N, C-alpha and C positions, 0 to 999 in steps of 0.2 A: 638799388640806389644808383641813380643815373651815372655818376662819374667814376665809380669804382667797381671793377669787376672782381668778384669774390671767387677765388680758386679753392675748391674743396680739397681736403686731404685725399690722396689717391693711393689705393693699395692694389696688389695683385694676389688675391687670396688663393690658397690651395684648396681645391674642391675635391669632394669624395670621388673615387674612381667611377662611381655609378653615374656621375654627371658628366656627359661627354662634351662639355663646353669650357672655354676659358673666358674669364671676365676680368675687367678692371673695375674696382669699386671706388666710389667717391662718397664720403660720408661726413656729416656734421649734424649737430643737434643743439637745441637750446630752448629758451623760453621767449614767447612773444606776448605783446600787449600787456606788459606789466605797468600798472598805473602807479607812479611814484610822485608824491608831492612833498617838497621840502620848503619850509618857511624859515628863511634866515632872519633872525630877530636881532637887529642891531638897534641901539637906543634911538638913533636918528631916523631910521626907517626900516620897515620890514621888506623883504624881497621874496617873491613867490617863484619857485621852480615847479611847474606843473608839467610832468613828463610822462610819456609812454615809451617804455624801454623794451628793447629786444636784445637778447644775448644769443650768440651762436659760437660754439666751440668746435675746433678741429684738432686732431691729434692721433695718437696711437691707441685706438680702441677698436680695431678690426674685429676682434673676437666677439664683441657685442653683437655684430651683425651675422657673423658666420657660425658662432657657437652658442649664442644666447648668454655669453659670459659678461656680466655687468660690472666686473671688478674694477674696470677703468672708466666707468660712467659716473659723472657727477650729476645727480638727479636734477631734472629741470626745476623741480620745486625748490631745491637748494639754490639754484641760480636765481630764482625769483626772490628768495629770502635775502640773498646776497645783495641784490639791487637796493633793498631797504637798508641793510646794514652799512653798506658803503656810503649811502646818503647820510646816515647818522654819523659815521665816524669821520668823514672827510669834509673839510671846508672847500668850497668851490664857488667861483664867480660866474661860471658859464656851464652850459650843458656839455661842452667839449671837455672841460676839465673834469666834470663828473664821470663822463664816459672813459676818459683816460684812467682815472682811479679804478674804475670797475674792471676794465680790461686787464690792467696790470695786476690786479688782485688774482684773477684766474691764472695768468701766466706764472706768477710767482709762487702760488700755492699748489698748483697741479703740474708737476714736472713733465707729465706725458702729453699735456696740451701744448700744441705748437702754435696755435693762432686763436685769438679771441676777437670776435667782431661784435661791437656794441653799437646799436642804432637807437637814436633818441629823436622823438618828435616832441617839441615843446609848445604847449598852448600859451598864448600871449594873454597877460592880464594888464589892464591899464590902471595906473594909480589914480584914484579919485582926487579931485581938487575941491577944496572948500574956500570960496571967495578968492580963487586964484592961487591958493597955497596947497602944495601936494600933501595929501593925508599920509600920516605915518603908517597906517595898517589897513586902509580900506581900498578895495580894488573893484573895478567893474569889468564885465566881459568886453572884449575888444570890438571896436567898430570894424577893424581889419581882421578877416577870418584866416589870414595866412598863418602858417606854422613855421617856426624855426626848426631846422632839421640838422642832425649831424650823424656821421658814422665814423667810428674809430676802429682801426684794425691794428691790433697789437700782435706782432709776429715775432716769435722767438729768434728766427734767423734773419729776418728782413727788416726789422725795426718797426716804427710806429707811423701810421698814416692817418691824418685827420681830414675829413671832408665835411664842410659846413655849407649851409644854404637855407633856402626858404622854399615852401611849396604852397600852392593855392594863393599866390600873390596876385590880386586883381589889379590889372593895369589897363588903362584906356587912353588913347589919343583921339580926340574928337575931330581932328583935321590933320593936315600934313602927313597923310599916309596914302599910298597908292599901290597899284599892282598892274603892270603892263609889260608888253614884250614877251609874253609867254607863248608856249606851243599852242597852236590852234589846229585841231583835226576835226574829223567828222562828228565827234561827240562833244565838242567844246561849245558851250552856250553862254559862258560868262563874258562880260564886256570889260575892256581895259579901263582901269581907273588911273588917270594921269592928269596933271594940270593942263596939258595940251588938248584934252578931250572936254569940250564945253559941257556935254551932257553929264559927265561924271568926273569932275576934277579931283575929288578926294573921297575918302571913306573914313569910317570909324575903325580904328585898330583896337581890339579888345581881347584880353586873354586872361586865363588863370595860370600864372607862370610857375614852373618849377625851375629854380636856378641854384646850382651848387658849384663849389670850387674846392679843389683838392690841394692841400699844402704839400710841400716837398717832404719826402720821407725823412724821418729823424731816427737816430739810434735808439735802441730799446732802453728805456729807463724804467726801472721797477720802483723808483721813488719819484715824487713830484719835482718839478723844477720851476723857476720863475717864468720861463717861457709859457707854461701852462696858463698863466694869468692873462696872456695877451690876446686870446682868441676873441673875447667879447668886443674889444675895440677894433681889431682887425676886421672882423665880420661886418661891423657897422660901416667901416670905411669902404670896404669892397662893395657892399650893397648900395651905398649912397653913390659911389662912382658909377656903377652900372645903371642905376635909375636916372642919374643926371645925363648919361649918354643917351638913354632912351628918350628923355624929355627934350633935350636941347635947351637953349637959352630961355629964361622965364617969359620974356616978352614976345619972342618970335617962334620958339620951338625949332625943330629940325625936321626936314623932310625925310620920310622913310620910303624907299622904293619897294621894299618888301620886308616881311618879318625876318626873312633869312639875312638880309643885309644888316638889319638893326641888331640882331643878336650877335652876329659876327663882330660888329664894331664894339658892342658892350663887352664881349669876352676878351678881345684883343686889348682894349684899353685897360681892363682889370689886370691882365697878365703883364702888360708893359709897366704899370705903376707898381705892382706888387710882385717883386722878383721871387718871392717864396711860394707863389701859386704856380703849381705845375700843370694843372688842368682845370677846365671849366666845362660845365654841362648845362644846356638849356632844353627845356621841354615846354613848348608854348602851343596849346590848343587854341584855335580861333573861336572866339565867341562872336559869331557873325551878327551884324546889325544891318538889316536890309531897309533901304529907303522905302517908306510906305507910299504906295500909289494913291494919291488923293485926287488925281485928274478926274475920276468918275464923279466926284462931288464938286467939280469946278474949282478946285483949289490947287495951287502950286505948292510943291514941297521942296524947298531949296536945301535939301540935305540936313533937315533939323528934326524930323519925326521919323522914327525907325521902328521896325518890328525886330525884336531880339530873338535869336534862335538859340535857345538854352541847351547846355550840355547836361545830361547825356542823351537827351531825347531827340536830338537832331544831328545829322551828319555834319561834321566840321573838319576843317583842315587841322593838321598837326605838324608842327615844325620842331625838329630836334637838331641840336648841334653840340658836338664835343670837340674842344680844342685841347691839344696836349703839347706842352712845351718840348721842342726838339733839344736833345742833348748835343752840345757842341763836340765835334770830333777832334778839335784842336788840343 
């Protein structure tokens, strides 16, 4: 998960005298790809949470590795069943709130577990409309293939960390994008794209973006709190702010000198406006669009017809950025 580094439990096991080496062991275990769907049925409208869940536990269970002693192992099948039980028992308005409930359950019921890491990918469903009126309980698959993602880390000694975001978010600027002033060596054959270059004044900027943001660490809470209800609105606000920075004004847009410049501005804006965001992460692979040469057919192509180079079957650029808020020393 891009913006959060998971540190595994670390042990220094005592090895048999017949093994002439010293090692440090880091271990964790859990359940992946757990498909959990919950339908919240309120009279005014139903809401669908269509999730794929992963749980990872860390703690004091070295003997499971060194001696085959499973006395401190919570079976991964039990973890899977717990994903469904918590979905049934707990009310939640966001996948973050669900993940907090799930992680807190493992920490509160298993005293030897020091950290629970819950990762959720949420499939989006679009509420169907009948003559402009939202339907109570009918949904269609989304036109937008992006997924809402979150990762919650519940640590017995270091508190709770929530990272939210999106992945596979398709973004495109059909103009107002360039790339110039780069290093040119003996192997460089690309041409600069810049308004000052008559032959190539702009380009298509297209990507399938991963973007996430990590909120400030909060104290460990084994019960829910009103703050848990705020993630849905906060996430919508942060994503909207980032996309508006990407786009610029509706009638004119904003010029991008590079993807690097654009994601930096998106991240800084988000952290300036939202003081409780401690870090942001971007991963943007280029989906290249090459101006198709129609000169051989006697036709001019003023940057309107392109050949798309699809991922993953073509080489493409990849831009990443992580911004972390500095802690004041005052």
